N, C-alpha and C positions, 0 to 999 in steps of 0.2 A: 650552082656553087655559091655559098654565102659570100657576101661582100662586106662583112663586118670590118670595122676599123679597130685599132687598139682602144680608142675612146669608147666605142660601143661595148667592148668587153668590160671596161671599168664601170661604165654606166649600168650595165646589167648587174654587176656585183653590188653597186650602191642601191639600186632598186630592190634587189633581192633582200638585202639586209634590212632596208626600211620596211619591206612588206613582211618580214619574218619568214621568208622562204629559204630555208636552209639548203634544200636540194638545188635550187637555182643558184644560190651563192657558191656552193661547191662546184657546180658546173662551169663557173667562170674561170676555173683553174685547170691546168694540166694535171693528169693523175699523179705525177711525181713532184708537183710544185712545192715551193717552200713559202711559208708565211712567218714573218717575224712578229710574233704575238705581242711581245714587248721586248725592250732591249734585254738580251741575255736568254730569251725564251723563244725557241724556234720550233715550228711545226712543219713536218715534211711528209707528203703523201696524203692520199684521200682521207684516211681515217683520222689522222692528226689534224688535217684541215677542218674536217667536219666537227671535231670536238672543239677546236679553237673558235670557229665561226659560230657554233652554238652558244658559246659564252657571250659573244658580242650580241647576237640576236636575242638572248635572254634579257638584255637590258631594254628591250623594246625601243631601240634607238631611232633617232632621226639623224642620218648621216648626210652631210652636205659637202660639196666641193666648191671652194672659193674661186680658184683659178687653176689652170693646168697648162702644161707644155708637153708636146710629144716630139721625140727625135727618133726617126725610123731609119734603119739600114737594112734593106732587103726584108727578110722574114723575122727580124728582131726589132723591137721598139722599146724605148725607154719613156715611161710616162711619169712625170713629176707633177705633184699637185699640193695645194694647201687644202686641208680638210678639217671639219669639225664634227663632233658627235655629241649628242645630248641624249641621255637615257635615264632609266631608273634602276638602281641596284635592287637585289632581292630584299634588302632591309627597308626599301622605300626611299632611300636617299637619292638625290639627284647626282648623276654622273655626267661630267663634262670633260671632254678631252679633245685634243686636236694635234695636228702635226703637219709635217711636210713630207709627203711620200715620195719614194723613188721605186718604181715597179718595172720589171722587165716582162715583156709579153712576147709570145712567139706565134707566128702565123702557122696554122695547122695545114695539113695536106688538103683539107676541104675548103681552105680559104678563111676559116674562122680564126679569130685571134683569141688566145687564152693566156692567162697570167701564169708565168713560170716562177717568178720571184716577186713576192709582195712585201715591201718594206714600208709600212705606214709611218715609220719614225725617222726616215731619212738619215741625216748625219747623227741623230740622237742615239743611234746604236753604238757610237764610238765611246760613249760614257762620259 
């Protein structure tokens, strides 16, 4: 039985994005998970997640986490972090973005943690 922690799930996602591994990135999420792609734009379900994550991976990014905090209650965890991403847009221009994420993870029946809600914009979704 896997003994992954919520942090391991997020670390797997960051590593997959940095390596350009779309399948591994999608595997970090529950099948019905939701990703807030940007404030006002939400992707739910495996196909929508795959499309949204492919857009991030196309930037050939370097994604880093500055700091994080995890609050866990049973099989649910809240992961909050500060992050930065630097990549290259299709037109060759440099893309830099960052934020404060608030993500909800759920422990699966096999013990593995997966992301259920990924909000990389934190309170920025309030507008």
